[in-house]
N, C-alpha and C positions, 0 to 999 in steps of 0.2 A: 427609703422613702422617708421624707421628713414629715413628722406629725403636724408641725406648724403650717406647712403648705396645705395639707389636706384640710385642716381646720379652717383656714382662710377661704379656701375654695368652697367648703360647705356653707360658711356664713354668707358669702356673696351670693351663692345660688339660692339660699333660703330668702335673702333680702329681695332679690330680683323677683322671685316667685311671689312673694307677699305683695310687692308693689303692683305687679301685673294682675293678680287676683283682685286686689282692691280697686283697680281701675275698671276691671270688668264688672264687678259688683256694684260700683258706684256710677255706672254709666248713666247717660241721660234717660229719663223716663219717657217712654213713647206716649203720644197723645192720640186719641182717636179723632179729634176734630179741633179746629181752631175755636176760639172763644165764641160763645153764643152771641154776645153783644155785637161782635164784629160781623157776624152773619146777618143779624137783624138789620144793621145799618146798611149792609150791601143790598138786602132785599128791598129796603125803602128806596135806596138810590136807583135800583133797577126799575122799580115800579114807576117812579117819577120820570125816568128817562126812557120809558119803554118804546116810545115812538121812534126815537133815534137808534135805540139798541136793536129793535126789530129789523132795521134796515142793514144790519151789519153783515148778514150773509156768512156767518161763521168766521169772520176775520179775527185775527189775534189782537188782544188788547193787553195792556200792562196793568198788573195789580201785584203789589209787593207783599201783602200780608199772607195770602194763601192762594192755592190754585183752584179754579172752578171752571165749569162750563155752563152755558145757558142754552136751553132749547125751547122752542115754542110748543104749543099744544099739539101740533102735528108731528112732533118728534124731530123736527129739523134743527140742526145745530146752527145757532146764531153767532156765538163766539166762544173762545176758550183762551185761558191765560197762556197755555203752551200746548204743544202736541203731546200725544200719548195719554190724554185724559179720557175718562168715560164720555162717550158721545150719545149713548142711548140709556133709557131707564133700566133696561135689563143689565147692561154692563155696569151701571152705577150700583145697582142692587147687589150684584155678585161681588163687587169690590168693596161693599159696605160703605159707599160714599153717603154723605148727608144730602138728602133731597128735600127741597123746600119749594112751595108754590110761590110764584110771583104774581102779585095783584096790581091791577091798573084800573082805576075808576071803579073799584069794588068787584072787579071781574078777574078771574084767574087767567092770565094770558101766557104763562110759560112756567118753566121750572128751573130752579137753581140747583146744580149738583156740585157740592163741595168735595174736592178730592181728599180721600182718606190717606194720610201719610204714614199710617202705622206700619205697613209692609216695607216701605222704603227705609223707615227708621230702623226696623228690625234688621234689614239687610246691612245697613250701615254699621249697626252695633256688632253684628256677626263678623263683618269685614274688619272692624277695628280690633275685635278680640283675636281673630285669626292672625292679623298683622303682629299683635303683641306676643301671642304664643309662638308664632313663627320666628319672630326676632329673638325671643328667649331661647328657642331651640337652636337657632343659628349661633347665638352667642355661646351656648353650652357646647355645641359641636366644635366651634373654633377653639374654645378653651380645652376641650378633650383632645383635639388634634395636637394642639401645642404641648399638652401634657404628655401625650404619647411620644411626640418627637423628643421631648425632654427625657422621658424614660429610656427611649432607644439610644440616645446619645450618651446619657449619663449612667445608665445601668446595663442595658442589654449588650451594647457593643463592648464596653469595658469587661463585662462578665465573659463575653465570648473570647476576648483576648486572653483573659486569665485562664479560661478553660483550654484554649489552644496552647498557651504556655505550659500548663500542667501536663497536657498530652505530650508535648515536645520533651519535657523533662523526663516523663515516664518512659519515653522511647529512647532516651539516652542523649538527647541534644542538650548539652550543658554549655554550649558556646554562644548561642543566641540570647542576648540580654532582653529583658522585658522593658518595653517602652514606658517611660515614666509619664504619668498624667495625674496630677493632684486635683484636677477639676472634676473628675467623676467620683461617684460614690465610693469606689474602691481605691481611690487615689492614695489613701493612707496606708493601704496594704501593698501597693505596688513595689515600693522600695524594699519592704520586708521579703516579698517573694523573690526579688532579684538577689537579695543578700543570701537567701536560701539556696538559689541556683549557684552562686559563687562558692558557698560552703560545700555544696555537693560536688562541684567541680574539683575543688581543692582536695576533698576527701577521696574522690576517685583517683586523682593523680597520686596521692599518697599511697592508696591501696595498690595501684598499678606498679608504683616504684617498689613497694614492699614485696609484691608477688614476683616481680622481675628479679629482685635481689635474692629471694628464696630459690628461684629456679636456677639462677646463676650459681648459687652456692651448691645446689644439688648437682649441677653439671660438673662443677669443680671437684666435688667430693667423689662423684662417679669416676671421673678421670683419674683422681688420685688413688682410688681403691684398686683400679686395674693394675697399677704398678706392683704393689705387694702380692696380688693374686698371680701375676705373671712370675714373680720370684718364687712363690710357693710351687707353681707348676714346674718351673725349671729345677728346683731342688728335688721334688718328688721324682722327676724323670731321671735325674742323676742318681738318686738313691736306688731307684729300681734297677739301674744298670750295674750298680756296685754291690747289691746284696743277693745272697743265694737263698735266703730264708723264704719259704713259701708263705708263711704267716705275714712277714713284713711286706712281701710282694702284694698280698691281698689288701693289707692296710694302706699301702702307698697307692694302689689302684683306686681304692675308695676315696682317699684324699684328693687324688688327681681328678676323679669324677666330680666331687663336690666343688673343687676349684673351677672346673669347666662350667658348672652350673652357675656359680657366683659370677663368673666372668660374663656369661651370657645375660644374666639378669641385669647386671650393672651396665652392660652395653645397651640393652633395651631401654633402661632408665635414662642413660646418657643421651641416646638418640631422640627419645621422646621429649626430653627437656630442651634439646637443641631445636627440635621442630617447633615447640611452643615459643621459643625465643627467635624463631625465624632465622636460625643459624645453621640449619641442616642443608648444606649446599649440595647442588646437583649440577654437574658439568657434562652436558650431552655432547656426543661426537658420533661419527659413523663407525660402527663396529660390525665385523663379520659374524654371521651366525655361528661360525665354527668356534668362536670364543665361548659360546654358550655351552657347547659340549664339554669344554675344558672346565668351565665353572661348575657344571653339574657333577663332573667326576670328582673334583676337589671337595665339593660339599657333601658328597655321598660317602662318608667314611665308614658307614656300616654296610655298604655295598647292597642296598635294597633296590636300587634302580636297575631293573632287569631289561628295560627297553628304552632306548633313547634315539629317537628319529628326529633329527634337526635338519630341515631343508636349508639349502644354501641361499643366502641373501645378505643384504647389508641393512642393518637397522640403526635407528637413532636411540642411543642409550648412554648411560654412564657405567663404565665397567665396574668401578668400585661399588656403586650402589647395586648393580646387578648381582654381584657376589653376595651382598647382604640379603637381597630379596630371595634369591634361590636358596641360600642357607636357611633362612627363616621358614620357607615352604617345606623343604626336606626335613628340617628339624621338627616341625609340627607333625608331619606324617609319621616320623619315628615315634613321637611321644603319644599321639592320640590314636593312630591306626596300627602301627607296628606290623605293616604288611608290605608286600612288594609294591614298587612304584613304577609306573610307566610314563614316559615322556614322549609326547607326539607334537607335531607342528603342522600348520597349514597356512594358506594365504586366503585373505578375505578382503576384497576391495583393495585399499591401500595399506592394509595392516598385515603384519606377520604375527600369527597367534601360536603360542606355545602352551601346552596343557600338562599339568602334573596330576595324575590320577592314582588313587589307591583303592583298596577294597576293604577299608576298615569300618564300613557301616554308615559313614557320613554323620551329619547332624540333622536334627529336626528341621523341617522346612521353615518353620516360624523363626528359626535362629540364623538362617542363612545371611540375612542382612546385618545381623548383630555381630558376627564374628570378626568383621573388619573394623569395628568401632573400638575406640580406645578403652582399655581395661575391661573389655567384654569377652567372655569365653562361653563356649557351648556347654550344654548340660552333660556332654560326654567327658568333660575335663575334670570331673569330681575325683579327688584323690591324686591328681597329677600336678606336678609343679608347673608353674607358669605365671606370667603377669598379664596376659591378654593384650600384649602390645606389638607382637611380631607381625601379624597380618596388617595391623593398623599402619605401622611404619612402612611396610612393603607397599600398601596401597598408596600411601602418601608419596613415596618415592616414584612409583609408576606414574602417578598424575603429574609430578614435577617433570618427568621425562617426556611428557606428552602422550603417554600411554594409558593403560587402564588395567586394573586387577579385578577379576570377577570370580566369585565362588559359587559353586552349585553342587548338588548331589548327582551322582552318575548312575544310581540304581544299586550299585554294590558298595560304593564308598563315597569319597569326597574328591572333588576336582577343583584345582585352582588354575584359572586361565589368565595368562599374561598377554596383553595386546601391545605390540610395538609398532611405531611408525616406520615405514620403509624409507630408506634414504633415496 
């Protein structure tokens, strides 16, 4: 809001108000009656011409100085300067008209009733004041409306655009530029806001590039680490076959176990990084459910799966990713439950459902939804190695194959349910 504009507006308003007030205060003074001399002259003229006047029978006559009526002694109207005047003594008295006797040859023959213009003049003055005040109000209203339109166009709408722009930027939209308009009150800031958007956009691009580079580096390092780990495992396997020392056998077994753990952690890290880079590919095809029995048997190296009932059908899946999913589920059961595992299957609508259940106590109900999130582990994992990525990757892969992974407690332990689309 510019102070100069408000000052000019206030000065004009005060000046117009002063003029109107002066006009009202200095209006014409109301008079109760015409000049006495003029009335006396009229009385003399009426007396001298009474014979002709008395024959007028109330007809209208012209008289320019003031309005009056003439009645005889019987109260009959002889004439009047115009209609709407007092025609009786009682009417003239209530209207405060001037009443004079008319004499002819020394005898009172009638009465002159001069119309009192005070009430008319008051009405005219009130009307004039009302017109001036109404005109002033209309002028102020017009100015206020114009000023409101000015504020709306120059302040409110530009501010709304700035607010909408700020909300868009806060929501992550850094592509839509801010429309430039130097005519509004925020015009000087418009370009600065858009420069800020451009800088934020550039900063985000730099950040995304740096994050992607770090993830690619992690993926490369994870892949490179797997090669020496595989060599360590191969050498320990060879040494275990060539040594007879029980102490060396135990040491080599420990080394091999640690190498397996490193390999698994690196694999999880590698797959998680690929998923973030959207490079974790899934190629679905029609697979016989008999393949699942083979995958389960190959993944169960501790032989804890005591029951495996897989119904015959054809599902839509990626065999390589299935091996990874089943391996993660069985490995988690080894680690956290260390109990026997049962595998069952059933059909439901257009889905083939396979369940892995153990009796390891499960997890708290409040943590069921958390165990499939990235880097999240249940409270029963304390003191046990793991990264909290296995079930997350498994769920991600199932979704990519058009299926679903659901976790729940079964009363005695933990159950992982895999839902596959039927071919």
